[in-house]
N, C-alpha and C positions, 0 to 999 in steps of 0.2 A: 980547425972548425970552432966556432962559441958558440956555448950555449944559450939558449935565447927563450928558455922554459919561464923563467922570471919575467921578463919583459912580456912574453906573449899572455903571462896568468893577469899582469897588471892590466893589459891590452883589452883582456876579458872581464874583469872586475869594472873596467870603466865602460863598456856596451854593456853592462847589465846596471849599471847608475844610470847612465841613458836612457837606458829600456823603462827602468822603474820611474824615472822622471816623467817619461812621457806617458806612462802606463797612469801615474797621478794625473798629469794634465789631461788626458782620456776621459780619466774618471771625474774631474771637474768640467770637462766640455760637457760630457753625458749629464750630470746631474743640472748644469745650467740649460741644458737643452729640455730634460726633463720639464723644468720649472717654467719655462716659457710656453712649451705645450700646456701645460698647465693654466697659467696665468690666459693663454690665448683661448682655452677652449671655456674659462670661464667669463673671458669679455665676450667671445660670441655666442655664449646663452645669454647674459647679459642685454646684450644689443638686439638680441633675437626677442626676448621680452619688452625691450623698449619699443620694436619697430610699430606696433600699431599707433603709436602716440605722432608719428610722423609720416605716416600712408599719405601716401600723395604730394607730400611736400618736398620730395627728392626729386630731380631732375639730372640727367645727364650734364647737360648745359648748365652755366650758371643762371641763377633766378634772376629775373628781368625784373627789376623795380621793389627792392624788399622792403620798404614802406609805403605805408599810405600816399606820403607825398611825392614820393618818387614814380608809383606806380600813376599818381595821378598826371602827373608830369609825361611821363610816356605815353599815357592817353591824350594827351591834349598837344604835346608835340605830333602826334601822328597827322594832325588837322594839317599846322602849319609850323612852322617855323615862328619863334615868338621870343622876344626882348625877358630878361629877368623879371624885370618892372612890371609887364603884364602877365608874366605866370606867375608873380606874386596876388596879384590882385585876382587872378581866378582863382587862385588855392585858396585865396582867404575868403572870396565870395562862395566857394565851396567849403568854407567851414574848416577847412585842414588848417587856417595860421590865424584862426583867431583869437588864440590866446597869445600870440608872440607880438612881445613888443617891437621887435623887428623883422617884418615879414620879407624885406627885400634879400636882408642879410641872411637870415635862415633860407630863403629860395636861392641864393647863390651858393651856398655851402655846400645844398641837395644838389644842384646841378654840377657842381664840383667834384663831388664823389660821385656823381653818375657819368660824370667825365673820366674820371681815373677809373673807374670800371669799364669805358669803352661802349657805354649806353647810350651817350649824346657827345656832341662838339657845340662850339661856337664859331661861327662863322659870319664877318661882318655884322658884329653885334647883336647877334640874334642866334637862339640855340636852337638845334635840330637835330634829328635821331641821328647816331653815326651811320647807320645803316643806309641811309639815304630814301626811306621811306617817304618823307615827306619832300614838298617841290621847293628849290631854293627862292630865297626873297632878293633881289637886287637892292641895294644899297642898305646902311645901317637905319634899324629900327630903334634902336637904343643899346646901351650900354652902362656894366655898372660901373 
């Protein structure tokens, strides 16, 4: 019969090394966890202090019309679908594009952004609310 004492001692030392390595990793993870908990507590405290600044501005669904121009378009398009040229004229008459050198261009980019946000769509050359709040218009009223 062979003496395996030395092999068992080596195996035991290997297990002890692995346990020590795991213990060090566990200590590092615990330190990281503590740091993250501290940062989270600081951030929650900081956020709670800032909440009054934002009271009433947050909603569970995306905010419709973040800019005065897009809010104006949303309100205007509730009446009926309109071309970008008509929307541009109405926005300019309302004083929203008075300083713009290219009001139709500004209108177009605002509408494209609103389209990408899922608020409006362009059909038959006119812009309308995406959710169908406005009656449809037959034919093209204009296009950019």
